[in-house]
C-alpha positions as CSV (number, residue, x, y, z in Angstrom):
1,X,-6.9,5.9,16.8
2,X,-7.4,6.8,13.0
3,X,-8.5,4.1,10.7
4,X,-6.1,4.3,7.8
5,X,-7.3,1.2,5.7
6,X,-8.3,1.8,2.2
7,X,-6.1,4.8,1.6
8,X,-5.5,5.9,-2.1
9,X,-2.0,6.5,-2.4
10,X,-2.0,7.1,-6.3
11,X,-1.2,10.8,-5.9
12,X,1.8,10.1,-3.3
13,X,5.0,12.0,-4.3
14,X,7.7,9.7,-3.2
15,X,11.1,11.1,-2.2
16,X,14.3,9.7,-0.8
17,X,16.6,11.4,1.5
18,X,19.6,13.3,-0.2
19,X,21.9,11.1,2.1
20,X,20.6,7.8,0.7
21,X,23.3,5.5,-0.6
22,X,23.8,4.5,-4.1
23,X,23.1,1.0,-3.2
24,X,19.2,1.6,-2.9
25,X,19.0,0.7,0.8
26,X,16.8,3.3,2.1
27,X,13.2,4.4,2.6
28,X,10.9,6.8,0.7
29,X,8.5,9.0,2.3
30,X,5.5,10.9,0.7
31,X,4.4,13.8,2.7
32,X,2.0,15.4,0.2
33,X,-1.0,13.6,1.3
34,X,-3.4,15.6,3.5
35,X,-3.0,14.7,7.2
36,X,-1.0,11.6,6.4
37,X,2.7,10.4,5.8
38,X,3.5,7.3,3.9
39,X,6.7,5.4,4.1
40,X,8.0,2.5,2.0
41,X,11.0,0.6,1.1
42,X,12.8,2.0,-2.0
43,X,13.9,-1.4,-3.2
44,X,10.3,-2.7,-3.2
45,X,8.1,0.1,-4.4
46,X,5.2,-2.2,-5.0
47,X,5.4,-3.7,-1.4
48,X,3.6,-2.7,1.8
49,X,3.4,0.9,2.8
50,X,3.3,2.2,6.2
51,X,0.9,5.1,6.9
52,X,1.0,7.6,9.6
53,X,-1.2,10.5,10.6
54,X,0.8,13.9,10.5
55,X,0.9,13.9,14.3
56,X,1.9,10.2,14.5
57,X,4.8,10.9,12.1
58,X,5.9,13.9,14.1
59,X,6.0,11.7,17.4
60,X,8.0,9.1,15.6
61,X,10.6,11.6,14.3
62,X,10.8,13.1,17.8
63,X,11.5,9.7,19.1
64,X,14.0,8.8,16.5
65,X,15.9,12.1,17.0
66,X,15.8,12.0,20.9
67,X,19.3,11.4,22.5
68,X,19.7,8.1,24.0
């Protein structure tokens, strides 16, 4: 397990999906951080942030995309 506490996100380049609604109910992702991917709620940009290792993010996406 990787310790992800105390990560500096000041250089994070946040982006929303091109499919996001105009109502702002979406998440933003910053994938420009070396070895990390950060995720936050677009409505609460000063709120909590989830931080994944790159491999953890890939595993999450693989699970999310898997047929059920």
